[in-house]
Residue, then its C-alpha position, 0 to 999 in steps of 0.5 A: m500499499t503506498r504511504f502518503s507523505h503528508f499522513d500520518n499513521s493514524g491517516d490524519v493529516s501529517m508536515v512532512d519531517v525535512t530535519e534529516k534532509d541535506k540543505s541545497f540550492r532549490i529556484a522553481k519559476a512558475e506562470g500564469f496570466v491575466k486575461i484582460s480587456q481591451k477597456v483594461l487596456s486601454a486605461l493600463g496604457r493610460g494610467e488611469t486605472p483607478k487604483g494607482n500603479v497596477l504592474t508595480t503594486a501587483k510584483i510586490a504583493g507576489i514578494q511579498g505572497a511568496k514569503r509568507t507561503a508557508d502562513m497560508i497553506p498550513l503543511c507547507h516549510p516556513l523557508e529563507i528564500s534569498w531571492v525572489d523575481i516577479q515579470l509582468r509583461v503586457e500581452k494584446d489581450q493578457i498580462r502574463i506574470e513569471a515569478v521566480v523563487k531561490t534560496k539554499g534548504a532542504t526543502g523547495v519553493e515551487m509552492e512559493a512561485l506558485t503561490a507569487v504568480s498567484i498573489a501576484a493574479l489577485t492583486l491584478y483582479d482588485m486594480c482593476k475589476a472596478i473596470d471590468k468585472n469580467i477579468t479572469i486569471t489563467g493557467i498558472r502552473l510550475i515552469e521549471k524546477k532545480g534542486g533537491k534529489s528531484d535534479p539528479l546530477t546523472d542518471y546512472r544508478p551502481r551495483v551496490g554491495v553491504i557489508v556490515l560488521s558485527d561480533s553479536i549481530h553475527a552472532g544473532e543476539k542484534e538486528d541488522r539495522s544499518g545494513n537493511i536502512l543502506r539496502e533499502g536507501f539506494k534501492k529505493v533511488g534505482c540502484r540494485v543492491d544483490h549483494s550483502v553479507i554479513l561479517p563479525d568484526g575483523s573478519g578475514d573475509l572482508e578483503k575477500t568478498v571485498q574483491s569478490w565483489i569488485s570482480e563481479g561488478i559491483e561498482l560501490v560496496i559500503t561497509s556498516g561498523g568496524t570503523g570507532v577505536g575499539p580493539r575491534d574496530l579494524t574495517i579501515p586497515a583492512m581497507e586503506k590496504l586495497f584502496e588505490a586511491r583515495l576520495p579525501g572529499v567525499e570523507q570530508a562531506l560524511h563527517a562534517y554531517g556526522q558531527s552537525q548532527i551528533k559530535t561523538a561522531m568525531l570519534s569514529r573514523l570512516a574512509v572511502g577509497i577506488i578499488g579497480n571500478a567501484i567506489v568503497i565506502c567505510l561507515p560508522g555502523s549505526r543508524g543514524a550513521a546510514k542514514d547520515a550517509l544516504t544523506v550526503l551521498i545520494p545522489s552526488i555519488f554517483h557524479a563519479y561513476p560517468v566521470m571513471h568510465g571516462k566521460s567529463h564532468 
């Protein structure tokens, strides 16, 4: 059964939780049209509308509407909008409105752009209704959206393998939670995750498993666990012996995001490197680390594969 994001488990309306989503640059454009008569068009041309400067007032109203969207639409998130612009163009029998809204946030600004157009259109109607009450508002729609996971750098999706390293999970004493999060997260965005295994901490099979998977065509190997400071945390030294190159930018991004969520993340080691045609990412074994990794890695990590295959950035 499909689970809708705006309903909770009881079926009541619910705001979408974007707490764990990474902030990114987002832009949305919307348009709409206000159909006017020649009588209104003539009044606009002469500057003789009863309520004053129609176009400037509508533009200001649209900007205000974008900024107040969350106050009017109950489940919209309040956003720190960085820029709004409204363009109004008088045409033969209509006024075309285009709104552009930008932000750097955890969710998109489509509703802000659509609200900006709607409020500008209603203001035009209000400013001109004394001349003609048959004005029509039409064609309000989203025409462009960029940013977030709906705007991926590439459509490429690597084959993924997940290795969980834990004595207690391997012995059946605890449930594998981080591995499940990683597997489901990558499947959700279209990756094949057909290799998965649970090994004890410090297992001598780790290196052999990784090399075997890569020879079979696995392109992204995620290990979960064995990255702490304990005597059995041996994942990093085992993988470092196999790395042909490191990806320090990915390591830094994972570390920075993890520490922004929980301070003790500074005590965990992690490593990211290239082995043959595959990327291997060694993560801490917690559920939080797995969720953080999905936020940081998807979709940016996928851009590495076309580049590794010889295509330009």
